PDB file as gemmi writes it, atoms N, CA and C in Angstrom:
CRYST1    1.000    1.000    1.000  90.00  90.00  90.00 P 1                      
ATOM      1  N   MET A   1     130.660 158.505  42.634  1.00  0.00           N  
ATOM      2  CA  MET A   1     130.580 159.644  41.902  1.00  0.00           C  
ATOM      3  C   MET A   1     131.798 160.675  42.427  1.00  0.00           C  
ATOM      4  N   LEU A   2     131.743 160.644  43.939  1.00  0.00           N  
ATOM      5  CA  LEU A   2     132.667 161.812  44.542  1.00  0.00           C  
ATOM      6  C   LEU A   2     134.306 161.338  43.946  1.00  0.00           C  
ATOM      7  N   LYS A   3     134.461 159.990  43.679  1.00  0.00           N  
ATOM      8  CA  LYS A   3     136.056 159.516  42.933  1.00  0.00           C  
ATOM      9  C   LYS A   3     136.059 160.301  41.672  1.00  0.00           C  
ATOM     10  N   ALA A   4     134.895 159.872  40.788  1.00  0.00           N  
ATOM     11  CA  ALA A   4     135.457 160.405  39.461  1.00  0.00           C  
ATOM     12  C   ALA A   4     135.415 161.912  39.426  1.00  0.00           C  
ATOM     13  N   PHE A   5     134.817 163.212  40.433  1.00  0.00           N  
ATOM     14  CA  PHE A   5     134.924 164.280  40.428  1.00  0.00           C  
ATOM     15  C   PHE A   5     136.443 164.707  41.162  1.00  0.00           C  
ATOM     16  N   MET A   6     137.492 163.922  41.511  1.00  0.00           N  
ATOM     17  CA  MET A   6     138.546 164.134  41.917  1.00  0.00           C  
ATOM     18  C   MET A   6     139.119 163.972  41.036  1.00  0.00           C  
ATOM     19  N   GLY A   7     139.504 163.082  39.931  1.00  0.00           N  
ATOM     20  CA  GLY A   7     139.655 163.222  38.512  1.00  0.00           C  
ATOM     21  C   GLY A   7     139.269 164.690  37.702  1.00  0.00           C  
ATOM     22  N   CYS A   8     138.469 164.905  37.707  1.00  0.00           N  
ATOM     23  CA  CYS A   8     137.582 166.012  37.166  1.00  0.00           C  
ATOM     24  C   CYS A   8     137.880 167.466  37.813  1.00  0.00           C  
ATOM     25  N   SER A   9     138.654 167.176  38.578  1.00  0.00           N  
ATOM     26  CA  SER A   9     139.392 168.924  39.324  1.00  0.00           C  
ATOM     27  C   SER A   9     140.093 169.059  38.433  1.00  0.00           C  
ATOM     28  N   LEU A  10     141.017 168.371  37.836  1.00  0.00           N  
ATOM     29  CA  LEU A  10     142.190 169.006  36.883  1.00  0.00           C  
ATOM     30  C   LEU A  10     141.930 169.607  35.817  1.00  0.00           C  
ATOM     31  N   PHE A  11     140.603 169.215  35.392  1.00  0.00           N  
ATOM     32  CA  PHE A  11     140.038 169.895  34.103  1.00  0.00           C  
ATOM     33  C   PHE A  11     139.218 171.575  34.208  1.00  0.00           C  
ATOM     34  N   PHE A  12     139.467 171.694  35.921  1.00  0.00           N  
ATOM     35  CA  PHE A  12     138.425 172.621  36.360  1.00  0.00           C  
ATOM     36  C   PHE A  12     139.640 173.779  36.198  1.00  0.00           C  
ATOM     37  N   SER A  13     140.865 173.779  36.868  1.00  0.00           N  
ATOM     38  CA  SER A  13     141.915 174.863  36.496  1.00  0.00           C  
ATOM     39  C   SER A  13     143.337 173.885  36.969  1.00  0.00           C  
ATOM     40  N   SER A  14     144.343 174.316  36.722  1.00  0.00           N  
ATOM     41  CA  SER A  14     145.513 173.698  36.935  1.00  0.00           C  
ATOM     42  C   SER A  14     146.230 174.252  37.880  1.00  0.00           C  
ATOM     43  N   THR A  15     145.766 174.901  38.890  1.00  0.00           N  
ATOM     44  CA  THR A  15     146.121 175.575  39.823  1.00  0.00           C  
ATOM     45  C   THR A  15     145.460 175.595  41.493  1.00  0.00           C  
ATOM     46  N   ILE A  16     144.902 176.057  42.158  1.00  0.00           N  
ATOM     47  CA  ILE A  16     144.313 176.192  43.440  1.00  0.00           C  
ATOM     48  C   ILE A  16     143.334 175.175  43.105  1.00  0.00           C  
ATOM     49  N   VAL A  17     142.558 175.422  42.484  1.00  0.00           N  
ATOM     50  CA  VAL A  17     141.714 174.509  42.282  1.00  0.00           C  
ATOM     51  C   VAL A  17     141.730 172.987  42.433  1.00  0.00           C  
ATOM     52  N   SER A  18     142.512 172.332  41.343  1.00  0.00           N  
ATOM     53  CA  SER A  18     143.012 171.372  41.307  1.00  0.00           C  
ATOM     54  C   SER A  18     142.924 170.510  42.299  1.00  0.00           C  
ATOM     55  N   VAL A  19     143.434 171.314  43.132  1.00  0.00           N  
ATOM     56  CA  VAL A  19     144.485 170.613  44.371  1.00  0.00           C  
ATOM     57  C   VAL A  19     143.613 170.928  45.863  1.00  0.00           C  
ATOM     58  N   GLY A  20     142.654 172.039  45.427  1.00  0.00           N  
ATOM     59  CA  GLY A  20     141.913 172.057  46.772  1.00  0.00           C  
ATOM     60  C   GLY A  20     140.633 171.323  46.849  1.00  0.00           C  
ATOM     61  N   ILE A  21     140.312 170.542  45.496  1.00  0.00           N  
ATOM     62  CA  ILE A  21     138.991 169.688  45.322  1.00  0.00           C  
ATOM     63  C   ILE A  21     139.165 168.276  46.107  1.00  0.00           C  
ATOM     64  N   PRO A  22     140.487 167.993  45.850  1.00  0.00           N  
ATOM     65  CA  PRO A  22     140.858 166.713  46.570  1.00  0.00           C  
ATOM     66  C   PRO A  22     140.963 166.910  48.134  1.00  0.00           C  
ATOM     67  N   ILE A  23     141.890 167.894  48.294  1.00  0.00           N  
ATOM     68  CA  ILE A  23     141.860 168.248  49.922  1.00  0.00           C  
ATOM     69  C   ILE A  23     140.873 168.255  50.458  1.00  0.00           C  
ATOM     70  N   ALA A  24     139.878 169.145  50.253  1.00  0.00           N  
ATOM     71  CA  ALA A  24     138.537 169.112  50.642  1.00  0.00           C  
ATOM     72  C   ALA A  24     137.575 167.730  51.017  1.00  0.00           C  
ATOM     73  N   ILE A  25     137.651 167.053  49.761  1.00  0.00           N  
ATOM     74  CA  ILE A  25     137.193 165.625  49.815  1.00  0.00           C  
ATOM     75  C   ILE A  25     138.024 164.985  50.599  1.00  0.00           C  
ATOM     76  N   LEU A  26     139.067 165.008  50.647  1.00  0.00           N  
ATOM     77  CA  LEU A  26     139.972 164.387  51.842  1.00  0.00           C  
ATOM     78  C   LEU A  26     139.606 164.257  53.239  1.00  0.00           C  
ATOM     79  N   PHE A  27     139.521 165.712  53.587  1.00  0.00           N  
ATOM     80  CA  PHE A  27     138.804 166.052  54.995  1.00  0.00           C  
ATOM     81  C   PHE A  27     137.495 165.876  55.184  1.00  0.00           C  
ATOM     82  N   VAL A  28     136.441 165.803  54.001  1.00  0.00           N  
ATOM     83  CA  VAL A  28     135.300 165.634  54.324  1.00  0.00           C  
ATOM     84  C   VAL A  28     134.410 164.022  54.622  1.00  0.00           C  
ATOM     85  N   THR A  29     135.517 163.167  53.637  1.00  0.00           N  
ATOM     86  CA  THR A  29     134.718 162.192  53.208  1.00  0.00           C  
ATOM     87  C   THR A  29     135.024 161.528  54.789  1.00  0.00           C  
ATOM     88  N   GLU A  30     134.066 159.996  54.982  1.00  0.00           N  
ATOM     89  CA  GLU A  30     135.032 159.060  55.483  1.00  0.00           C  
ATOM     90  C   GLU A  30     135.067 157.515  54.817  1.00  0.00           C  
ATOM     91  N   ASP A  31     134.615 157.732  53.445  1.00  0.00           N  
ATOM     92  CA  ASP A  31     134.949 156.572  52.717  1.00  0.00           C  
ATOM     93  C   ASP A  31     136.567 156.159  52.620  1.00  0.00           C  
ATOM     94  N   SER A  32     137.233 155.001  52.676  1.00  0.00           N  
ATOM     95  CA  SER A  32     138.554 155.051  52.623  1.00  0.00           C  
ATOM     96  C   SER A  32     139.063 155.086  51.411  1.00  0.00           C  
ATOM     97  N   ILE A  33     137.922 154.557  50.432  1.00  0.00           N  
ATOM     98  CA  ILE A  33     138.273 154.423  48.921  1.00  0.00           C  
ATOM     99  C   ILE A  33     138.348 155.792  48.297  1.00  0.00           C  
ATOM    100  N   VAL A  34     137.301 156.565  48.740  1.00  0.00           N  
ATOM    101  CA  VAL A  34     137.456 157.953  48.375  1.00  0.00           C  
ATOM    102  C   VAL A  34     138.496 158.532  48.877  1.00  0.00           C  
ATOM    103  N   LYS A  35     139.179 158.308  50.158  1.00  0.00           N  
ATOM    104  CA  LYS A  35     140.138 159.152  50.745  1.00  0.00           C  
ATOM    105  C   LYS A  35     141.514 158.593  50.085  1.00  0.00           C  
ATOM    106  N   ALA A  36     141.567 157.364  49.589  1.00  0.00           N  
ATOM    107  CA  ALA A  36     142.706 156.805  49.027  1.00  0.00           C  
ATOM    108  C   ALA A  36     142.950 157.285  47.578  1.00  0.00           C  
ATOM    109  N   ASN A  37     141.602 157.536  46.866  1.00  0.00           N  
ATOM    110  CA  ASN A  37     141.513 158.367  45.751  1.00  0.00           C  
ATOM    111  C   ASN A  37     142.001 159.641  45.401  1.00  0.00           C  
ATOM    112  N   ALA A  38     141.757 160.597  46.841  1.00  0.00           N  
ATOM    113  CA  ALA A  38     141.677 162.036  46.870  1.00  0.00           C  
ATOM    114  C   ALA A  38     143.288 161.918  47.346  1.00  0.00           C  
ATOM    115  N   LYS A  39     143.969 161.184  48.248  1.00  0.00           N  
ATOM    116  CA  LYS A  39     145.726 161.152  48.366  1.00  0.00           C  
ATOM    117  C   LYS A  39     146.389 161.166  46.499  1.00  0.00           C  
ATOM    118  N   GLU A  40     145.371 160.003  45.985  1.00  0.00           N  
ATOM    119  CA  GLU A  40     146.530 159.499  44.511  1.00  0.00           C  
ATOM    120  C   GLU A  40     146.180 160.736  43.566  1.00  0.00           C  
ATOM    121  N   SER A  41     144.899 161.436  43.754  1.00  0.00           N  
ATOM    122  CA  SER A  41     144.738 162.848  42.849  1.00  0.00           C  
ATOM    123  C   SER A  41     145.729 163.985  43.224  1.00  0.00           C  
ATOM    124  N   LEU A  42     146.077 164.308  44.392  1.00  0.00           N  
ATOM    125  CA  LEU A  42     146.766 164.841  44.852  1.00  0.00           C  
ATOM    126  C   LEU A  42     148.336 164.934  44.632  1.00  0.00           C  
ATOM    127  N   ASN A  43     148.709 163.412  44.837  1.00  0.00           N  
ATOM    128  CA  ASN A  43     149.706 162.765  44.559  1.00  0.00           C  
ATOM    129  C   ASN A  43     150.169 163.077  42.738  1.00  0.00           C  
ATOM    130  N   PHE A  44     149.309 163.103  42.034  1.00  0.00           N  
ATOM    131  CA  PHE A  44     149.268 163.394  40.541  1.00  0.00           C  
ATOM    132  C   PHE A  44     149.497 164.871  40.503  1.00  0.00           C  
ATOM    133  N   HIS A  45     148.787 165.460  41.320  1.00  0.00           N  
ATOM    134  CA  HIS A  45     148.700 166.947  40.715  1.00  0.00           C  
ATOM    135  C   HIS A  45     149.872 167.588  41.673  1.00  0.00           C  
ATOM    136  N   ILE A  46     150.743 167.456  42.305  1.00  0.00           N  
ATOM    137  CA  ILE A  46     151.986 167.355  42.937  1.00  0.00           C  
ATOM    138  C   ILE A  46     153.306 167.149  41.885  1.00  0.00           C  
ATOM    139  N   ASN A  47     153.132 165.846  41.454  1.00  0.00           N  
ATOM    140  CA  ASN A  47     154.132 165.170  40.180  1.00  0.00           C  
ATOM    141  C   ASN A  47     154.176 166.153  39.411  1.00  0.00           C  
ATOM    142  N   LEU A  48     153.055 166.330  38.355  1.00  0.00           N  
ATOM    143  CA  LEU A  48     153.026 167.213  37.247  1.00  0.00           C  
ATOM    144  C   LEU A  48     153.624 168.578  37.476  1.00  0.00           C  
ATOM    145  N   TYR A  49     153.310 169.485  39.295  1.00  0.00           N  
ATOM    146  CA  TYR A  49     153.656 170.617  39.288  1.00  0.00           C  
ATOM    147  C   TYR A  49     155.258 170.350  39.426  1.00  0.00           C  
ATOM    148  N   ILE A  50     155.729 169.143  39.725  1.00  0.00           N  
ATOM    149  CA  ILE A  50     157.441 169.064  40.006  1.00  0.00           C  
ATOM    150  C   ILE A  50     157.981 168.760  38.375  1.00  0.00           C  
ATOM    151  N   TYR A  51     157.187 167.933  37.241  1.00  0.00           N  
ATOM    152  CA  TYR A  51     157.585 167.643  36.709  1.00  0.00           C  
ATOM    153  C   TYR A  51     157.863 169.150  35.480  1.00  0.00           C  
ATOM    154  N   ALA A  52     156.601 169.800  35.831  1.00  0.00           N  
ATOM    155  CA  ALA A  52     156.322 171.357  34.964  1.00  0.00           C  
ATOM    156  C   ALA A  52     157.612 172.032  35.615  1.00  0.00           C  
ATOM    157  N   ILE A  53     157.974 172.089  36.476  1.00  0.00           N  
ATOM    158  CA  ILE A  53     159.061 172.995  37.379  1.00  0.00           C  
ATOM    159  C   ILE A  53     160.547 172.266  36.300  1.00  0.00           C  
ATOM    160  N   ILE A  54     160.762 171.215  36.456  1.00  0.00           N  
ATOM    161  CA  ILE A  54     161.859 170.315  36.019  1.00  0.00           C  
ATOM    162  C   ILE A  54     162.229 170.675  34.429  1.00  0.00           C  
ATOM    163  N   PHE A  55     160.532 170.265  33.564  1.00  0.00           N  
ATOM    164  CA  PHE A  55     160.792 170.547  32.271  1.00  0.00           C  
ATOM    165  C   PHE A  55     161.265 172.187  31.938  1.00  0.00           C  
ATOM    166  N   ALA A  56     160.570 173.282  32.468  1.00  0.00           N  
ATOM    167  CA  ALA A  56     160.928 174.238  32.369  1.00  0.00           C  
ATOM    168  C   ALA A  56     162.350 174.642  32.195  1.00  0.00           C  
ATOM    169  N   LEU A  57     162.614 174.266  33.569  1.00  0.00           N  
ATOM    170  CA  LEU A  57     164.513 174.286  33.548  1.00  0.00           C  
ATOM    171  C   LEU A  57     164.858 173.773  32.008  1.00  0.00           C  
ATOM    172  N   LEU A  58     164.599 172.597  31.743  1.00  0.00           N  
ATOM    173  CA  LEU A  58     165.162 172.457  30.584  1.00  0.00           C  
ATOM    174  C   LEU A  58     164.825 173.063  29.096  1.00  0.00           C  
ATOM    175  N   ILE A  59     163.910 173.833  29.271  1.00  0.00           N  
ATOM    176  CA  ILE A  59     163.776 174.348  28.121  1.00  0.00           C  
ATOM    177  C   ILE A  59     165.034 175.087  27.469  1.00  0.00           C  
ATOM    178  N   ALA A  60     165.985 175.589  27.992  1.00  0.00           N  
ATOM    179  CA  ALA A  60     167.157 175.999  27.629  1.00  0.00           C  
ATOM    180  C   ALA A  60     168.028 175.071  26.963  1.00  0.00           C  
ATOM    181  N   VAL A  61     167.835 173.530  27.266  1.00  0.00           N  
ATOM    182  CA  VAL A  61     168.525 172.828  26.648  1.00  0.00           C  
ATOM    183  C   VAL A  61     167.554 171.959  25.219  1.00  0.00           C  
ATOM    184  N   ILE A  62     166.731 172.948  24.710  1.00  0.00           N  
ATOM    185  CA  ILE A  62     165.648 172.924  23.837  1.00  0.00           C  
ATOM    186  C   ILE A  62     164.948 171.300  23.832  1.00  0.00           C  
ATOM    187  N   ILE A  63     165.723 170.162  24.799  1.00  0.00           N  
ATOM    188  CA  ILE A  63     164.605 169.068  25.237  1.00  0.00           C  
ATOM    189  C   ILE A  63     163.531 169.413  26.170  1.00  0.00           C  
ATOM    190  N   GLY A  64     163.060 170.609  26.761  1.00  0.00           N  
ATOM    191  CA  GLY A  64     161.878 170.818  28.124  1.00  0.00           C  
ATOM    192  C   GLY A  64     160.881 171.255  27.258  1.00  0.00           C  
ATOM    193  N   ILE A  65     161.021 171.700  25.948  1.00  0.00           N  
ATOM    194  CA  ILE A  65     159.594 172.347  24.843  1.00  0.00           C  
ATOM    195  C   ILE A  65     158.811 170.845  24.933  1.00  0.00           C  
ATOM    196  N   PRO A  66     159.508 170.012  24.085  1.00  0.00           N  
ATOM    197  CA  PRO A  66     159.080 168.256  23.804  1.00  0.00           C  
ATOM    198  C   PRO A  66     158.399 168.226  25.198  1.00  0.00           C  
ATOM    199  N   LEU A  67     158.976 167.833  26.242  1.00  0.00           N  
ATOM    200  CA  LEU A  67     158.982 167.391  27.600  1.00  0.00           C  
ATOM    201  C   LEU A  67     157.770 167.820  28.006  1.00  0.00           C  
ATOM    202  N   LEU A  68     157.322 169.246  27.765  1.00  0.00           N  
ATOM    203  CA  LEU A  68     156.516 170.257  28.598  1.00  0.00           C  
ATOM    204  C   LEU A  68     155.062 169.828  27.686  1.00  0.00           C  
ATOM    205  N   ILE A  69     155.497 169.670  26.052  1.00  0.00           N  
ATOM    206  CA  ILE A  69     154.126 169.495  25.160  1.00  0.00           C  
ATOM    207  C   ILE A  69     153.519 167.627  25.596  1.00  0.00           C  
ATOM    208  N   ILE A  70     154.667 166.923  25.966  1.00  0.00           N  
ATOM    209  CA  ILE A  70     154.173 165.321  26.637  1.00  0.00           C  
ATOM    210  C   ILE A  70     153.342 165.710  27.949  1.00  0.00           C  
ATOM    211  N   LEU A  71     154.166 166.145  28.942  1.00  0.00           N  
ATOM    212  CA  LEU A  71     153.164 166.642  30.169  1.00  0.00           C  
ATOM    213  C   LEU A  71     151.980 166.875  30.055  1.00  0.00           C  
ATOM    214  N   GLY A  72     151.771 168.036  29.004  1.00  0.00           N  
ATOM    215  CA  GLY A  72     150.311 168.576  28.957  1.00  0.00           C  
ATOM    216  C   GLY A  72     149.334 167.790  28.661  1.00  0.00           C  
ATOM    217  N   LEU A  73     150.165 166.663  27.745  1.00  0.00           N  
ATOM    218  CA  LEU A  73     148.756 165.675  27.221  1.00  0.00           C  
ATOM    219  C   LEU A  73     148.605 164.494  28.336  1.00  0.00           C  
ATOM    220  N   ILE A  74     149.872 164.347  29.024  1.00  0.00           N  
ATOM    221  CA  ILE A  74     149.681 163.317  30.135  1.00  0.00           C  
ATOM    222  C   ILE A  74     148.626 163.976  31.250  1.00  0.00           C  
ATOM    223  N   SER A  75     148.788 165.026  31.292  1.00  0.00           N  
ATOM    224  CA  SER A  75     148.070 165.891  32.581  1.00  0.00           C  
ATOM    225  C   SER A  75     146.527 166.027  32.094  1.00  0.00           C  
ATOM    226  N   TRP A  76     146.241 165.797  30.691  1.00  0.00           N  
ATOM    227  CA  TRP A  76     144.971 165.524  30.324  1.00  0.00           C  
ATOM    228  C   TRP A  76     144.475 163.975  30.329  1.00  0.00           C  
ATOM    229  N   ILE A  77     145.355 163.339  29.764  1.00  0.00           N  
ATOM    230  CA  ILE A  77     145.047 161.914  29.594  1.00  0.00           C  
ATOM    231  C   ILE A  77     144.754 161.028  30.625  1.00  0.00           C  
ATOM    232  N   MET A  78     145.446 161.218  31.340  1.00  0.00           N  
ATOM    233  CA  MET A  78     145.683 160.178  32.611  1.00  0.00           C  
ATOM    234  C   MET A  78     144.557 160.698  33.604  1.00  0.00           C  
ATOM    235  N   PRO A  79     143.881 161.508  34.009  1.00  0.00           N  
ATOM    236  CA  PRO A  79     142.707 161.945  34.580  1.00  0.00           C  
ATOM    237  C   PRO A  79     141.430 161.238  34.064  1.00  0.00           C  
ATOM    238  N   ILE A  80     141.068 161.003  32.494  1.00  0.00           N  
ATOM    239  CA  ILE A  80     140.204 160.527  31.841  1.00  0.00           C  
ATOM    240  C   ILE A  80     140.394 159.192  32.217  1.00  0.00           C  
ATOM    241  N   ILE A  81     141.611 158.780  31.975  1.00  0.00           N  
ATOM    242  CA  ILE A  81     141.769 156.651  32.378  1.00  0.00           C  
ATOM    243  C   ILE A  81     141.189 156.944  33.819  1.00  0.00           C  
ATOM    244  N   ALA A  82     141.686 157.739  34.912  1.00  0.00           N  
ATOM    245  CA  ALA A  82     141.268 157.664  36.005  1.00  0.00           C  
ATOM    246  C   ALA A  82     139.823 157.528  36.221  1.00  0.00           C  
ATOM    247  N   ILE A  83     138.958 158.842  35.488  1.00  0.00           N  
ATOM    248  CA  ILE A  83     137.489 158.280  35.658  1.00  0.00           C  
ATOM    249  C   ILE A  83     137.180 157.414  35.167  1.00  0.00           C  
ATOM    250  N   VAL A  84     137.639 157.034  34.055  1.00  0.00           N  
ATOM    251  CA  VAL A  84     136.929 155.615  33.728  1.00  0.00           C  
ATOM    252  C   VAL A  84     136.918 154.374  34.369  1.00  0.00           C  
ATOM    253  N   LYS A  85     138.027 154.490  35.212  1.00  0.00           N  
ATOM    254  CA  LYS A  85     138.357 153.242  35.927  1.00  0.00           C  
ATOM    255  C   LYS A  85     137.758 153.399  36.966  1.00  0.00           C  
ATOM    256  N   VAL A  86     137.579 154.233  37.416  1.00  0.00           N  
ATOM    257  CA  VAL A  86     136.777 154.652  39.125  1.00  0.00           C  
ATOM    258  C   VAL A  86     135.229 154.317  38.774  1.00  0.00           C  
ATOM    259  N   LEU A  87     134.712 154.851  37.772  1.00  0.00           N  
ATOM    260  CA  LEU A  87     133.644 154.522  37.425  1.00  0.00           C  
ATOM    261  C   LEU A  87     132.859 153.242  36.925  1.00  0.00           C  
ATOM    262  N   THR A  88     134.258 152.801  36.105  1.00  0.00           N  
ATOM    263  CA  THR A  88     134.138 150.927  36.169  1.00  0.00           C  
ATOM    264  C   THR A  88     134.214 149.917  37.258  1.00  0.00           C  
ATOM    265  N   ASP A  89     135.054 150.297  38.462  1.00  0.00           N  
ATOM    266  CA  ASP A  89     135.161 149.551  39.435  1.00  0.00           C  
ATOM    267  C   ASP A  89     135.261 150.670  40.664  1.00  0.00           C  
ATOM    268  N   PRO A  90     134.251 150.755  40.996  1.00  0.00           N  
ATOM    269  CA  PRO A  90     133.922 151.926  42.217  1.00  0.00           C  
ATOM    270  C   PRO A  90     134.492 151.426  43.480  1.00  0.00           C  
ATOM    271  N   ASP A  91     134.466 150.251  43.576  1.00  0.00           N  
ATOM    272  CA  ASP A  91     135.060 149.491  44.966  1.00  0.00           C  
ATOM    273  C   ASP A  91     137.174 149.218  45.006  1.00  0.00           C  
ATOM    274  N   THR A  92     137.332 149.952  43.916  1.00  0.00           N  
ATOM    275  CA  THR A  92     139.265 149.575  44.109  1.00  0.00           C  
ATOM    276  C   THR A  92     139.570 151.203  43.828  1.00  0.00           C  
ATOM    277  N   PRO A  93     140.767 151.351  44.812  1.00  0.00           N  
ATOM    278  CA  PRO A  93     140.876 153.059  44.560  1.00  0.00           C  
ATOM    279  C   PRO A  93     142.072 152.730  43.180  1.00  0.00           C  
ATOM    280  N   TYR A  94     142.032 154.008  42.242  1.00  0.00           N  
ATOM    281  CA  TYR A  94     142.925 153.868  41.209  1.00  0.00           C  
ATOM    282  C   TYR A  94     144.391 154.432  41.480  1.00  0.00           C  
ATOM    283  N   ARG A  95     145.078 153.834  40.992  1.00  0.00           N  
ATOM    284  CA  ARG A  95     146.568 154.264  41.307  1.00  0.00           C  
ATOM    285  C   ARG A  95     147.142 154.775  39.522  1.00  0.00           C  
ATOM    286  N   TYR A  96     147.794 156.322  39.552  1.00  0.00           N  
ATOM    287  CA  TYR A  96     148.499 156.503  38.481  1.00  0.00           C  
ATOM    288  C   TYR A  96     149.640 156.105  38.154  1.00  0.00           C  
ATOM    289  N   PRO A  97     150.238 155.628  37.020  1.00  0.00           N  
ATOM    290  CA  PRO A  97     151.365 154.870  37.171  1.00  0.00           C  
ATOM    291  C   PRO A  97     152.565 155.864  37.136  1.00  0.00           C  
ATOM    292  N   PHE A  98     153.377 155.345  37.191  1.00  0.00           N  
ATOM    293  CA  PHE A  98     154.779 156.146  36.950  1.00  0.00           C  
ATOM    294  C   PHE A  98     154.971 157.986  37.973  1.00  0.00           C  
ATOM    295  N   ILE A  99     154.203 157.812  39.392  1.00  0.00           N  
ATOM    296  CA  ILE A  99     154.455 159.001  39.946  1.00  0.00           C  
ATOM    297  C   ILE A  99     154.593 158.397  41.032  1.00  0.00           C  
ATOM    298  N   PHE A 100     155.591 159.699  41.963  1.00  0.00           N  
ATOM    299  CA  PHE A 100     156.071 159.197  43.337  1.00  0.00           C  
ATOM    300  C   PHE A 100     154.852 159.477  44.214  1.00  0.00           C  
ATOM    301  N   ARG A 101     154.510 158.775  45.242  1.00  0.00           N  
ATOM    302  CA  ARG A 101     153.367 158.922  46.048  1.00  0.00           C  
ATOM    303  C   ARG A 101     154.001 159.382  47.260  1.00  0.00           C  
ATOM    304  N   LEU A 102     153.890 160.867  47.293  1.00  0.00           N  
ATOM    305  CA  LEU A 102     154.302 161.725  48.610  1.00  0.00           C  
ATOM    306  C   LEU A 102     153.255 162.175  49.912  1.00  0.00           C  
ATOM    307  N   LEU A 103     152.431 161.615  49.777  1.00  0.00           N  
ATOM    308  CA  LEU A 103     151.167 161.335  50.678  1.00  0.00           C  
ATOM    309  C   LEU A 103     150.779 160.222  51.249  1.00  0.00           C  
TER     310      LEU A 103                                                      
END                                                                             
């Protein structure tokens, strides 16, 4: 259940709370799968922030607005997919596709 909670953290807020929950869980838990999911969640949030900054800079070129809309949709859809995958297979850490793993 803790694994699914990390995916849900994005729905609480797109700021400090969405990053703070996985960080707190990362330091509190001893379970390796939960830690892997926490790192993956943090990587997803960091990637969202990086992409948002890049796409915001592209607004002057007009392509930034559709990219920001797509990013907004992805920021809602991907955590839902992660929650479903984690709840259906709790023994395997979920890996978000197409993100850079910085942690």
